KOLTIFI-923370 format. One line per field, with one value per residue (C-alpha): residue in one letter; z, x, y; residue number from 1. Coordinates in Angstrom, 1 decimal, decimal comma, always signed. Each point is the difference from the previous one (the first is absolute). Layout:
rest	(a ...) .
pz	(Z ...) .
px	(X ...) .
py	(Y ...) .
nr	(NUM ...) .
***
This chain:
rest	(m s q d n l i k f k c t k c k r i t h f s t k t k m v t k v l e m k k f c k f c r l h t m h k e s k k) .
pz	(+97,9 +0,9 -1,5 +3,1 +2,1 -2,7 +0,7 -2,2 +1,1 -1,6 -0,1 +2,0 -2,4 -3,5 +1,0 -2,0 +1,1 +0,1 +2,5 +1,1 +3,2 +2,2 +3,4 +2,5 +0,8 +3,7 -1,0 -0,5 -0,1 -3,1 -0,9 -0,9 -1,0 -1,6 -3,4 -3,2 -2,6 -3,6 -1,4 +2,5 +0,2 +3,8 +3,2 +0,9 +2,5 -1,6 +1,6 -0,4 -2,6 -0,4 -1,9) .
px	(+109,2 -3,5 -2,7 -2,3 +2,9 +1,2 -0,3 +0,9 +1,8 -1,0 +2,2 -1,5 +1,4 -0,7 -2,8 +1,5 +0,4 +3,7 +0,6 -1,6 +0,4 -1,7 -1,8 -1,2 -3,7 +0,6 +1,2 -3,0 +1,5 +0,9 +3,7 +2,1 +3,7 +2,5 +1,0 +1,5 -2,5 +1,3 -2,3 +0,7 +3,8 -0,2 -0,4 -3,6 -2,6 -1,9 -3,3 -1,8 -2,8 -3,2 -0,1) .
py	(+78,6 -1,2 +2,2 +0,0 +1,6 +2,3 +3,8 +3,0 +3,1 +3,3 +3,0 +2,9 +2,6 -1,3 -2,6 -2,7 -3,7 -0,7 -2,8 -3,3 -1,9 -2,6 +0,6 -2,6 -0,2 +1,1 +3,5 +2,3 +3,4 +1,7 -0,2 +3,0 -0,3 +2,4 -1,4 +1,0 +1,1 -0,5 +2,5 +2,9 -1,1 +0,7 -1,7 +0,5 -1,5 -2,9 -1,0 -3,2 +0,2 -1,9 -3,2) .
nr	(1 2 3 4 5 6 7 8 9 10 11 12 13 14 15 16 17 18 19 20 21 22 23 24 25 26 27 28 29 30 31 32 33 34 35 36 37 38 39 40 41 42 43 44 45 46 47 48 49 50 51) .
***
């Protein structure tokens, strides 16, 4: 993955960074996805965090 497009997803429940992904430069809104958190052991909402 290219480092300039890399974004981090932080769990909204435990506030830990658990997932990484890429995003195009044209997308300006903050991404939110429901993902599995290995620390909470639940499917929770993950929000894009700052770099």
